[in-house]
N, C-alpha and C positions, 0 to 999 in steps of 0.2 A: 758372889762366887758361885762358879757355873760347874756342876756335877754330870756323872752319864754311869749309869752303872750297867756294866755291860757284864753278861754270861757269853761264856766258851761251851759251846757242845763239845764234852767230851773230856772236858776238865771241871773240876773242882768250880763252883760259881766264883771270878774273880769278881771283885769290885773295884774300880779304879774311880779316881776322882781326876777330870781332867780340870784341873787348878788356874788356867790361862793370869788367871787377876795375878798369877806371882810371876808375870814375865816382867827381865830386869827393865830397864828404859835403857837401850843400844845407843851410842852416842854418835848417830851414821853421820856422815861426812855429807855439806851439802854442797849443793854446785860450785865449784872450783873453775878458775879461769881454764881452759880448753880450746884445743884449737878450732880454726874453725872449717866446720861443718858443713858440705855443699853436699846437701842429701842428694838421691836417687828417689826417683818414682817411686818406687815400693816405699823408702825409708819414709817420704815424704806423704805417702796414704793412710800408712800404717800410722802416723801419726795424725794424722786426721781425725781419724778414726777412735783414737784413743783420744782423744779432746773430745770428741763430740758425747762418747761417754760421761767421761771430768762432767760438759757443762750439764747434759740431765741428771748428775747427783748434786749439782751444785758446787764443784770442786775448784777452784781457782789452778787454769793451766800456767806453763812456763811461757815465759813472753818470747825469750830468745828464737831465732830461728833457723838459727845452725849451731846450736847445742841442744846436747841430750836427747841421743838417738841410739838405738839399739843397730847393730850393723848389718846389715843387708845379706839376704839367706844365701847369696853365694860368698859371703866371708865366715859363716858361721858353719859349726862344727858341732850340732847336737851331741848329745851324749846315745849309746846305744843303747836297746834295748835291757841286753844281759846289766848292762851298768845301772840303769834306773830298777830293774829288781832289785839287783844286790842293795841299793841303797834303799828303798821301798821295805827290805827284811831290817836293814841293818835298822831303822828309825823306829819299826813296829816292836825293836826290842826294844831300843833306849825310853818310848813312851810307856811300856808297861814295868819297866825297871824302876820309873820315875812316882808310880804308885804305888812302890813298898810290894811287889812281889816275892814272894818266897823265892830262894837262889833255886829250891830241885822244879820248882816251876818253869824257871825263866832257863833250865837248863833242859827239862822240855820239850820245850818250843827250840830252842838252838838244836835239838838233835833234829826236831821236825823240818827246821829250815835251813839250817847252819850259820845260822847270824855272823856267826864270832866271825868269821872268818871275813869279815866285808867291812867289820869295825877299823876305824881311822884312827889314828894312834892316838888323838886325844880323846875319841869316845871309847876306848881303852883302859885308859886313864880312869875315867866313869866306874867302866863296869865292873870292874877289879877291885873297887873301891869298896869294902866292905860297910864303909858308913861314909855318903859322899855329903858334900857340904850341900846347905840349903841352895845355893845357887847354881851349884852341878846339879841339883833335882830339877828344880826349876826350868833350868834350858833343856835340860833332857825330857822334859813332859812336854814343852813348846814344839819339841818336831813332829809330833803331836800335828803339826798344821804343814811341815811340809811332806810328810807323808802323806796328808790331804793333797799336795801336788803332784807326789808321783804317782801317784792313781790316778789321776786325770789324766798325767802324760803317757800313760800306759793304755788307757778307753776307757779304766773301770768305772771312772766317774763321768758321768756327762757333762758337767763342765762345772767351773768354778764359780760358783755365785760372789754376789757382793760381799766383800770384805767388813763385815760389821758384826758378826758371828761367829762363833769358834766352830770349828768343822765337827763333826757325829762321830765322837770315836767311834762308838759301837758300832755302827754299819763302818766304817772306813776298817776296823781291824778285824770286824768278821769278814768282809770282803778277802781278806788273804786267810782266814782260819779257818774258813770250810773250804780252802781247797791245799792240795798238797801243793809243794816248792816245785814240782813238774809240772803242775799245771797250771798253777800262778804263773810260771812263765810263759806256758807254753800259748796262755791263752792272750794274752797281755799282744794290744795292739797298739804300737810307737803312735802318737799324735806328728802329725806334719810338719814340718818346720814351718811353714807360717801358722798352723796355729800357735804352737811355742812359744815363736816370737811375738806374734801378734799378744800375747798376755804377757811377755818378760815387758814388751813397750809400754803396754795398761799400766802394771806394778809399779813398772818406773816413773812411771806420773800418778800415779797415787805417794807411792812412798814420797817424792818429790813434796808433793801439797802437804802430807803428814810433818814432812820436817821441817816445813818453812812455817806451817802453823805453830809447832812446838818453838821455834827458835822466837815469835812475837808472843809466846804464853799464852798460846791461845788453843781451844780444843781442836783436834782433828778435823775436818770440813767435809761435810756430808755424810756426819754419823762414821766415820770409819774407825774399825779396831785397829789403833795405827799398830798394836805389836804384831796383829794377825799379818798386815801390812807387808812389815817386815821377814817378817818370818816368810810369806810366799817369795820376798823379793829374793832371797837369798835362797829357794830353794831353784829359784827361775834362773838364775843367774848361773846356780851352778849347772841346768840342763843345756843354755845356751852356751858353755862354756868361757863363762867371759873371763876376758884378761887370763885364760887357761886354768885358773884356780883350779886348785885341791878341796873339797869338802870343807874340810878344817879351814882351810884360805880365804873363803868365797868373799868379798867386799861387794856392799848394799852401796856404792854411791851414787849421790843423787844430784 
């Protein structure tokens, strides 16, 4: 069990436990028959780079040369900076609520950042439930990892580290809490389409390796944390508008 003690200046001390060990085991789809893909030079190079990373960490790579690609830059519409800021604020609220914070404190945060206006229908169900289920709480708690990806996409985090250790919740939440909503939005610098697609391609391959291992009743290769990989894949697929899916409907096909 991994725990983080988080103190917010200007508020009574918050004690959060980022209990990511409760992550539900999602049943991700495995690679299924797809149409033949003739990759562009850009797609092929992105794949080569991702596979080199995998091999460096002793992670198996997908062998079919004509399947399992992210779309080229010309066909991808990255979420806007404001969309990502709004999503980050909503995810921060969900994570904090999952730690059992009082409604009064949550209302204070909402007043400062206007988080409630960004909730999806599914998130509203959780937020408005006085006694959420253990499953709802675990799902919300894991959204800290998605928040981490959003902060990276907005330029607040330098890089997405190897996904074998949960994110530092204290540092991530403090990035936002130290700023007003207006400052957080203004200082954000959206990463390039290439940077985001590079990460989307890499996480696709890492997730494929995790799912493949699970189906063989083996541990995730390269000491990957399959739950972190899954959560990052979800967030990155949303960022690249994968199949034009809304947040509640994002799939992480491998």
